[in-house]
C-alpha positions in Angstrom: 109.7 121.4 140.1 107.7 120.3 137.2 108.7 116.9 135.8 108.1 117.0 132.0 108.0 113.7 129.5 109.7 114.3 126.7 107.5 112.0 124.6 103.8 111.3 123.9 104.5 107.6 124.8 105.1 108.3 128.4 102.4 110.5 130.5 104.1 112.2 133.6 101.5 113.5 136.2 102.4 114.7 139.6 99.6 115.2 142.4 101.1 116.8 145.2 104.5 114.7 146.1 103.6 111.5 144.2 104.1 111.1 140.6 102.5 108.8 138.4 103.9 107.6 134.8 102.0 106.1 132.2 103.6 104.0 129.3 101.3 104.5 126.7 102.1 102.9 123.0 99.2 100.7 121.9 101.0 99.8 119.1 104.2 98.5 120.1 101.9 97.2 123.9 104.0 99.5 125.5 107.6 97.9 124.4 110.6 99.1 125.7 111.3 101.1 122.5 114.4 103.3 122.5 111.8 106.4 122.7 110.2 104.8 125.4 113.2 104.1 127.3 114.6 107.2 126.9 111.7 109.2 128.2 111.8 106.9 131.4 114.8 107.7 131.8 114.7 111.2 131.3 111.6 111.6 133.9 113.6 109.2 136.4 116.3 111.7 136.2 114.4 114.7 136.4 112.9 113.4 139.6 115.9 112.1 141.4 117.0 115.4 142.6 113.4 116.6 143.4 113.0 115.9 147.4 109.4 116.8 146.9 108.5 113.8 145.4 108.3 111.0 147.6 107.0 108.2 145.6 106.7 107.3 142.0 103.6 104.9 140.7 104.4 103.2 137.2 101.9 101.7 135.0 100.3 100.9 131.6 97.8 101.7 129.4 95.5 100.0 127.5 95.3 96.8 129.3 99.0 96.0 128.9 101.8 97.2 131.5 104.8 96.1 129.4 105.5 93.5 126.5 109.2 93.4 126.9 111.8 94.9 124.5 111.1 96.0 121.0 111.9 93.3 119.2 110.5 95.1 115.9 112.9 98.1 116.7 116.0 95.9 117.0 115.3 94.5 113.6 117.5 96.8 111.4 120.5 96.0 114.1 119.9 92.5 113.8 119.5 92.2 109.7 122.9 94.4 109.5 124.3 92.2 112.2 125.3 94.7 114.0 127.1 93.5 117.2 128.5 97.1 118.6 124.7 98.8 118.6 123.1 95.6 119.7 125.8 95.9 122.8 125.1 99.1 123.1 121.3 98.8 123.4 121.9 95.9 125.8 123.7 97.8 128.1 121.3 101.0 127.6 118.6 98.7 128.9 120.8 97.9 131.8 121.3 101.4 132.7 117.4 101.7 133.0 116.9 99.0 135.2 119.5 100.1 137.6 118.0 104.0 136.9 114.3 102.6 138.4 116.0 100.3 140.8 118.0 103.1 142.7 115.4 105.6 142.3 115.6 107.5 145.5 111.9 107.9 145.9 109.8 104.8 146.3 108.5 103.3 143.4 105.4 101.3 142.6 104.8 99.0 139.7 100.9 98.3 138.7 100.6 95.5 136.8 97.1 95.3 134.8 97.7 93.3 132.4 100.9 91.3 130.4 104.3 92.1 132.0 106.5 90.2 129.8 110.2 89.7 129.1 111.7 92.8 130.1 108.6 94.2 131.2 108.4 91.8 134.3 112.2 92.6 134.5 111.6 96.3 135.0 108.8 95.7 137.6 111.1 93.8 139.6 113.2 96.7 140.0 110.4 98.4 141.4 110.1 98.4 145.5 106.3 97.5 145.3 104.4 95.5 142.9 100.4 95.5 142.9 98.6 93.3 140.4 95.0 92.8 139.1 93.4 89.9 137.9 94.3 90.6 134.3 97.7 90.8 135.4 99.9 87.7 133.0 103.5 87.4 133.4 106.2 85.2 131.3 110.0 85.2 130.4 109.6 84.4 127.0 113.4 85.1 125.5 114.6 81.7 125.7 112.0 80.7 123.3 113.3 83.4 121.2 116.9 81.8 121.4 118.3 84.9 123.5 118.6 85.1 127.4 116.6 87.2 129.9 120.2 88.7 129.9 119.8 92.6 131.2 116.8 91.8 133.9 118.6 88.6 135.6 120.0 90.5 138.5 116.5 91.8 139.5 114.6 88.6 139.0 116.9 87.1 141.0 116.7 89.9 143.6 113.0 89.8 143.6 112.5 86.1 143.5 115.3 84.4 144.5 117.8 82.0 142.4 115.9 78.8 142.2 112.1 80.4 141.5 114.3 83.0 138.7 115.9 79.7 137.1 112.4 78.2 136.9 110.9 81.2 135.4 113.5 82.2 133.1 114.3 78.2 131.5 110.7 77.3 131.3 109.5 80.4 130.4 106.4 79.4 131.9 103.3 81.8 131.4 101.4 83.0 135.0 99.2 85.0 136.6 98.0 87.3 139.3 98.1 84.2 141.6 101.2 82.3 141.2 102.7 86.1 141.4 101.7 86.3 145.3 102.7 82.7 146.0 106.2 83.3 144.5 106.4 86.7 146.1 106.7 88.5 143.0 103.8 90.6 144.0 103.4 92.3 148.0 99.0 92.9 146.6 96.5 91.4 144.4 93.8 93.7 143.9 90.3 92.4 144.3 89.4 95.3 141.7 89.8 98.9 140.5 88.7 100.1 143.6 90.5 97.6 145.9 93.8 98.6 143.9 93.3 102.4 144.4 92.7 101.8 148.2 95.8 99.8 148.6 97.7 102.5 146.3 96.3 105.3 148.7 97.4 103.4 152.0 100.9 103.3 150.7 101.2 106.9 149.5 99.7 107.8 153.1 102.6 105.9 154.8 105.3 106.9 152.7 104.2 110.7 153.0 104.8 110.3 157.0 108.3 109.5 156.0 111.4 112.1 155.7 112.3 112.0 152.1 116.3 111.7 153.0 116.1 109.2 155.3 113.7 107.1 152.6 116.7 107.3 150.2 119.6 106.5 152.4 117.5 103.5 153.6 117.2 102.1 149.9 120.8 102.7 149.4 121.5 100.7 152.7 118.7 98.1 151.6 120.3 97.6 148.3 124.2 97.2 149.3 122.8 94.8 152.2 121.5 92.5 149.5 124.5 91.9 148.4 127.3 92.0 151.1 128.3 90.7 154.0 127.1 92.6 157.1 130.5 93.6 158.4 131.2 95.1 155.4 128.5 97.5 155.4 129.2 98.8 158.8 131.2 101.8 157.8 128.8 102.8 155.3 125.7 102.4 157.5 127.4 104.3 160.2 128.2 107.1 157.5 124.6 107.2 156.5 123.1 107.1 160.0 125.3 110.0 161.3 124.9 112.1 158.2 121.0 111.7 158.3 121.1 112.1 162.3 122.9 115.7 162.1 120.9 116.9 159.1 118.3 119.3 159.0 116.0 116.8 158.3 117.0 114.5 161.7 117.2 117.6 163.8 113.8 118.2 162.3 112.7 114.4 163.0 114.2 114.3 166.9 112.6 117.6 167.7 109.0 116.2 166.6 109.7 113.4 168.3 110.4 115.1 172.0 107.7 117.9 171.3 105.2 115.3 170.7 104.1 116.8 166.8 104.5 115.5 163.3 107.6 116.5 161.9 107.5 119.3 159.0 107.6 116.5 155.9 104.7 114.6 157.4 101.5 114.6 155.5 
């Protein structure tokens, strides 16, 4: 399946079983404008049903990951005090964040440069986060008189309530080292070569895993984060049974017994 971006603001490049999405809007510093958000949502929707894709890397061009919401773009709604339009725009942002988090493929965010406000929130929707030495973060919303609303659940899930509240309530700026200390980042790259080596390792590991099992595992993990273990017993048993009795499960067991690689492993 060919994945196409509907906008030149988002570059979609597939290499083998991995898709790289690069936000490229220098004028707005890769802000989550209506066009950018729509492009991201479109590409992710295309990728959702494509089990030939195992992973997605999300990154920004021109030394910026994402500057957050497009405040200039919101200006016409603010000036017109269009409550319904602002409400709908916020809901659309929430749907995009949920879409990234629930993507069946493994999602890796690469933060090279600023990831501010909604940009940081979007990164928290990914499964894995790598940062470079130039990474810079801040949840600046409260300085503008607004709350970090749609991203709050993802910040709390990634960082824990105490740390998330501290960052949301102080609008403090921090860098790559603190991102590692607070558990935001999974890897801090020393340089470009180190980053590519880490990405290659992650890709190699993911490509050994069965695509449907990856998707099921993500679903169960997300459920586990918000539900008591006993309430997940039936859903977990169903997911386990469905996967075990699928063609993928049969191949996985056969490959184990036959001491060979399964047909999805690369």
